[in-house]
C-alpha positions in Angstrom: -11.3 4.4 26.1 -9.0 3.0 23.5 -9.1 2.0 19.9 -6.9 -0.1 17.5 -5.6 1.3 14.5 -4.5 -1.0 11.8 -4.0 -0.5 8.2 -2.1 -2.6 4.9 -2.8 -6.1 6.4 -2.9 -7.3 2.6 -4.6 -10.7 3.4 -4.1 -12.9 0.6 -0.9 -11.4 -0.9 1.2 -14.5 -0.6 0.1 -17.7 -2.4 3.2 -19.9 -1.3 2.2 -21.7 1.8 5.1 -20.6 4.3 4.2 -16.5 3.5 0.7 -17.5 3.7 1.1 -18.9 7.2 3.0 -16.0 8.2 0.5 -13.5 6.8 -2.4 -15.6 8.7 -0.4 -15.8 11.7 0.2 -11.7 12.0 -3.5 -11.0 11.7 -4.6 -13.6 14.0 -1.8 -12.2 16.6 -3.3 -8.4 15.9 -7.0 -9.4 16.6 -6.0 -11.5 19.8 -4.1 -8.6 21.1 -7.0 -6.4 20.3 -9.3 -8.7 22.6 -6.4 -9.2 25.2 -6.1 -5.3 25.3 -9.8 -5.0 25.6 -9.9 -2.0 22.8 -13.2 -0.6 22.5 -13.0 -0.4 18.6 -10.8 -1.3 15.8 -10.2 0.8 12.7 -8.7 -0.6 9.4 -7.5 2.1 7.2 -7.4 0.3 3.8 -6.2 -2.7 2.3 -7.0 -5.3 4.7 -7.4 -7.6 1.6 -4.6 -7.7 -1.3 -7.5 -8.1 -4.0 -11.0 -7.1 -4.4 -11.9 -10.4 -4.8 -9.4 -12.5 -3.0 -8.6 -16.0 -2.6 -11.5 -17.5 -0.4 -9.2 -19.6 1.7 -7.6 -16.3 2.9 -11.0 -15.0 3.4 -12.4 -17.9 5.6 -9.1 -17.2 8.2 -9.5 -13.6 8.1 -13.4 -13.9 8.9 -12.9 -16.3 11.4 -10.5 -13.9 13.3 -12.8 -10.9 12.8 -16.1 -13.0 14.1 -14.0 -13.6 17.4 -13.4 -9.9 17.7 -16.9 -9.1 17.1 -17.9 -11.7 19.7 -15.8 -10.0 22.3 -18.0 -7.0 21.7 -15.5 -5.2 19.7 -16.9 -3.5 16.5 -14.7 -3.0 13.5 -14.8 0.1 11.2 -13.3 -0.2 7.8 -12.4 1.8 4.5 -11.4 0.1 1.5 -7.9 0.6 0.3 -6.1 0.8 -3.4 -6.1 -3.3 -3.5 -9.6 -3.8 -1.7 -11.0 -1.6 -4.1 -12.8 -3.4 -7.1 -13.7 -1.4 -10.4 -15.7 -3.8 -11.8 -18.3 -3.9 -9.2 -18.9 -5.2 -5.4 -15.4 -6.1 -3.3 -15.2 -8.8 -0.8 -15.3 -5.3 1.8 -18.9 -4.6 0.5 -20.0 -8.4 0.8 -18.3 -8.4 4.5 -20.0 -5.4 5.5 -23.5 -6.4 4.2 -23.1 -9.3 6.8 -22.7 -7.2 9.9 -19.1 -8.3 10.3 -17.8 -5.2 10.3 -19.1 -1.5 9.2 -17.7 0.5 6.3 -17.7 4.0 7.6 -17.6 5.6 4.0 -21.1 7.4 3.8 -22.0 10.4 1.8 -23.9 12.0 -1.2 -22.9 14.9 -3.6 -24.9 18.2 -3.0 -24.7 20.5 -5.7 -20.9 20.1 -6.5 -19.9 19.2 -3.2 -19.3 15.6 -1.3 -21.1 15.5 1.8 -20.0 12.9 4.3 -21.9 11.3 7.3 -20.4 10.6 10.6 -20.6 7.2 12.0 -20.8 7.4 15.7 -19.3 4.6 17.6 -22.2 3.6 20.4 -19.9 2.8 23.3 -17.6 5.6 23.0 -19.2 8.4 21.3 -16.3 8.7 18.8 -17.5 10.2 15.4 -15.6 8.5 12.6 -15.6 9.5 8.9 -13.5 8.8 6.0 -12.8 8.3 2.4 -11.8 5.1 0.6 -9.1 4.8 -1.7 -9.4 4.1 -5.6 -6.9 2.6 -8.0 -3.6 4.7 -8.8 -4.7 7.4 -6.6 -8.0 8.4 -8.1 -9.8 8.9 -5.1 -7.8 12.6 -5.1 -10.8 13.7 -7.1 -13.4 13.1 -4.1 -11.1 15.1 -2.0 -11.3 18.0 -4.1 -15.0 18.1 -4.0 -15.0 17.3 -0.3 -17.2 19.7 1.6 -14.5 20.1 4.5 -16.5 23.0 6.4 -19.2 20.9 7.3 -17.1 18.2 8.7 -14.9 20.8 10.7 -18.1 22.4 12.3 -19.0 19.0 14.1 -18.4 18.9 17.8 -16.8 16.0 19.7 -14.0 13.4 19.3 -13.7 12.9 15.5 -11.2 10.6 13.6 -10.6 10.9 10.1 -9.9 7.6 7.8 -8.0 7.7 5.0 -5.8 5.6 2.6 -3.7 7.7 0.7 -0.1 9.3 0.7 0.4 12.8 1.7 2.7 15.1 -0.4 4.4 16.6 2.8 5.2 13.2 4.4 6.0 10.8 1.3 9.1 8.5 2.0 11.8 8.9 -0.5 11.4 5.8 -2.2 8.0 6.9 -3.3 8.4 10.5 -4.3 6.7 9.2 -7.8 3.6 7.6 -6.0 0.4 9.8 -6.7 -0.6 11.5 -3.3 -2.8 14.4 -2.0 -1.9 17.6 -0.1 -2.7 17.6 3.5 -4.7 20.7 3.2 -7.4 18.2 1.4 -8.1 16.5 4.9 -10.6 18.4 7.1 -8.9 20.3 9.9 -9.6 20.1 13.6 -9.9 16.3 14.1 -8.7 14.7 17.3 -7.0 11.8 14.9 -6.3 11.1 11.5 -5.9 7.1 10.8 -3.9 6.7 8.0 -3.3 3.9 5.5 -1.2 3.1 2.3 2.3 4.1 3.4 3.8 0.9 4.6 6.3 2.6 7.0 5.2 3.8 10.4 5.1 7.5 11.0 3.1 10.1 13.2 3.1 13.9 11.9 1.9 17.0 12.8 0.9 20.0 11.1 -1.0 23.5 12.4 -4.7 22.4 12.1 -3.9 18.5 12.0 -2.8 17.5 15.3 -2.1 13.6 14.9 -1.4 12.2 11.6 -0.6 8.5 12.0 0.2 5.6 9.7 1.0 2.4 11.7 2.6 1.0 8.5 2.2 -2.7 7.1 1.1 -5.4 9.5 3.3 -8.1 7.8 4.2 -7.4 4.2 2.7 -6.7 1.0 5.7 -5.9 -1.3 9.1 -7.1 -1.5 10.1 -4.0 -0.1 8.5 -5.0 3.1 10.4 -8.1 3.4 13.6 -6.0 2.9 12.4 -3.8 5.7 11.5 -6.6 8.1 14.9 -8.4 7.5 16.7 -5.2 8.5 14.8 -4.9 11.5 12.0 -2.8 10.9 9.0 -3.6 13.6 5.5 -4.4 12.4 2.5 -3.9 14.2 -0.2 -1.8 14.9 -1.5 1.5 17.3 -3.7 1.4 20.3 -5.0 4.8 20.9 -5.6 6.1 24.2 -8.7 8.8 24.5 -11.3 10.7 26.6 -12.3 14.0 25.3 -8.7 14.2 23.3 -5.9 11.9 22.6 -4.2 10.5 25.8 -1.4 8.5 24.2 -0.5 6.0 21.5 1.0 2.6 22.1 2.6 0.7 19.3 1.8 -3.1 19.8 4.7 -5.1 17.7 3.5 -8.4 15.8 6.5 -10.7 15.5 6.1 -13.5 12.8 9.6 -14.9 12.6 13.2 -14.1 12.9 14.8 -12.6 9.8 18.2 -12.3 8.4 19.4 -9.9 5.8 22.4 -10.4 3.8 23.4 -8.6 0.4 26.2 -9.0 -2.1 27.3 -6.9 -4.8 28.5 -8.5 -7.9 30.3 -5.3 -9.4 33.6 -6.2 -11.0 33.0 -9.9 -10.8 32.7 -12.1 -13.6 29.5 -14.7 -13.1 31.8 -17.6 -11.9 33.4 -15.6 -9.3 30.0 -14.2 -8.1 28.5 -17.7 -8.0 31.3 -18.9 -5.9 31.3 -16.2 -3.5 27.3 -16.2 -3.2 27.5 -19.9 -2.1 29.9 -19.1 0.6 27.8 -16.3 1.8 24.8 -18.6 2.0 26.8 -21.4 3.9 28.2 -19.1 6.3 24.9 -17.4 7.2 22.9 -19.0 10.0 19.5 -19.6 8.5 18.1 -22.3 10.6 14.4 -21.6 11.6 14.9 -18.3 10.0 13.5 -16.1 7.2 16.5 -15.0 5.0 16.5 -12.1 2.7 19.4 -12.1 0.1 20.1 -8.6 -1.9 22.0 -9.5 -4.9 23.1 -6.2 -6.7 25.5 -4.7 -9.4 26.5 -5.4 -12.6 28.5 -8.4 -13.6 31.6 -7.7 -15.6 31.8 -10.8 -17.5 28.8 -13.7 -18.0 24.8 -13.9 -17.4 23.0 -13.4 -14.4 21.5 -16.6 -15.2 25.1 -18.0 -14.6 24.4 -17.3 -10.8 22.0 -20.3 -10.3 19.9 -18.4 -7.8 17.1 -21.0 -7.7 19.5 -23.5 -6.6 21.1 -21.2 -4.3 17.7 -20.6 -2.8 17.2 -24.7 -2.9 20.6 -24.8 -0.8 19.6 -22.7 1.9 16.3 -24.2 2.3 18.0 -27.5 2.8 20.0 -25.9 5.6 16.7 -25.1 7.8 15.7 -21.6 6.4 12.0 -21.5 6.6 11.9 -19.1 3.5 14.2 -17.5 1.2 13.6 -14.6 -0.7 16.3 -13.3 -3.2 15.9 -9.5 -4.3 17.8 -9.4 -7.6 16.2 -6.0 -9.1 19.4 -4.3 -9.2 21.3 -7.0 -10.8 22.6 -6.8 -14.5 25.1 -8.0 -16.7 27.4 -5.7 -19.2 27.0 -8.6 -21.7 23.1 -8.8 -21.4 21.7 -5.3 -21.2 18.1 -5.6 -19.9 15.5 -2.9 -18.7 15.8 -3.1 -14.9 12.9 -1.9 -12.9 12.3 -2.1 -9.3 9.9 -0.8 -6.7 6.3 -1.8 -5.6 4.5 1.4 -6.3 2.9 1.3 -9.9 3.7 5.0 -10.5 7.3 4.6 -9.4 7.8 1.7 -11.8 5.9 3.7 -14.7 8.2 6.8 -13.9 11.3 4.8 -14.5 10.1 2.7 -17.5 9.5 6.2 -19.2 12.8 7.7 -18.0 14.8 4.4 -19.4 13.0 4.3 -22.5 12.1 7.8 -23.8 15.5 8.5 -24.8 15.2 5.7 -27.5 12.2 7.1 -29.2 13.2 9.2 -32.2 10.7 12.2 -32.7 11.0 15.6 -34.2 8.2 17.1 -32.1 10.5 18.5 -28.7 7.4 18.4 -26.6 7.3 14.7 -26.6 10.8 14.1 -25.7 12.7 14.5 -22.2 10.9 15.6 -18.9 8.0 17.1 -21.1 7.2 13.9 -22.9 7.7 12.1 -19.6 5.1 14.4 -18.3 2.8 14.2 -21.0 2.9 10.3 -20.9 1.9 10.3 -17.3 -1.0 12.6 -18.2 -2.6 10.5 -20.9 -2.3 7.3 -18.5 -4.4 9.5 -16.0 -6.7 10.3 -18.6 -7.4 6.6 -19.8 -7.6 5.4 -16.3 -10.6 7.4 -15.4 -13.6 5.2 -14.3 -17.1 5.4 -16.0 -19.5 7.9 -14.4 -22.7 7.2 -12.9 -25.3 6.5 -15.7 -22.6 7.3 -18.4 -22.9 5.0 -21.6 -19.6 3.1 -23.0 -19.8 5.4 -25.9 -20.3 8.7 -23.9 -17.3 7.6 -21.6 -15.0 6.8 -24.6 -15.9 10.3 -26.3 -15.0 12.1 -22.9 -11.6 10.2 -22.6 -10.6 10.9 -26.5 -11.6 14.7 -26.1 -9.5 15.0 -22.8 -6.5 13.1 -24.3 -6.7 15.4 -27.4 -6.7 18.5 -25.4 -3.6 17.1 -23.5 -1.8 16.3 -26.8 -3.0 20.1 -28.0 -4.5 18.3 -31.1 -8.0 19.6 -30.6 -7.4 22.6 -32.9 -5.7 20.4 -35.5 -8.8 17.8 -35.4 -11.5 20.6 -36.1 
């Protein structure tokens, strides 16, 4: 028996025609491979779509592909990721689940102060699936904190836990500030842990957790993904062979186009020098029929970054036959024009860098509001104001609860009495 494990497909992430086509091509290839390999079922561990309410053109293409899979007798089991989730109501995942195109496997109820989840049993293989969907900004951690792990661990049979969260123990270095959960939040003793959210492929093991797998992004949801693709990172998904236990995992690569990676450091050069040298780099690089990622970084010794005319450079490269050009200029700056420079795709990383770069410019007498303690305080406040309405909670009660928690963090509750 075998199943496919996909995650972070991000359908609808790209609106430019070439990127949208490559995105669709990747998902089409993956679904065709699942049919060709005759998998018994498919798991999509979150972020099938890039938005809870995506562009309908992208949805139409995805539905056609998944319908082919369903018609081939292959069920699809889904949780939604941080992008699929819609805090204001139903998401496209809920709608497609109601049509029977695929099945959400997140089923549970609160019993006392515990969250009890129900297994979904695949009728053909007998595999038992259960999982927790993601929320925006890592707020799904609240569900893990009240999860009744004991009842899940007692269940017999071949069990798969599906999740869409970073894990504290296995986060990539560039995502150190990302909200995540400890591995101990996951129930122990499952045969396979099908992860999503981390766009890099990895397979890990800890005592009680035999196989924790992230297949990585299928194509690209963020600029960093494009850079990884251009540097030669393979994208794809996993096929897992099993009987009473895991027999093996096969990575199935999905190739969309040839990528070329170039980088150029402008440090100690003025804008005219850098512009001329960049044009030479572009001219000497073989780009016909390829996706070019050009990383431009460093601090110009003179002139403005706009003097580089990167938009014109992009047009020149496209005229030479490149199918697409992405210019990464996040690390580019000028001594003459100092701007706030923030790069990264994870919102928590971006916020953390913004806070670190700007907190020193705020003049405050209270030491607790400055430096690292001030940054922590700001992040705690952001976490509080991002809380969702509780079921049955009025707007007035919600606002009062958020205000009360914020005052406690600011240690102003006593002063307000």
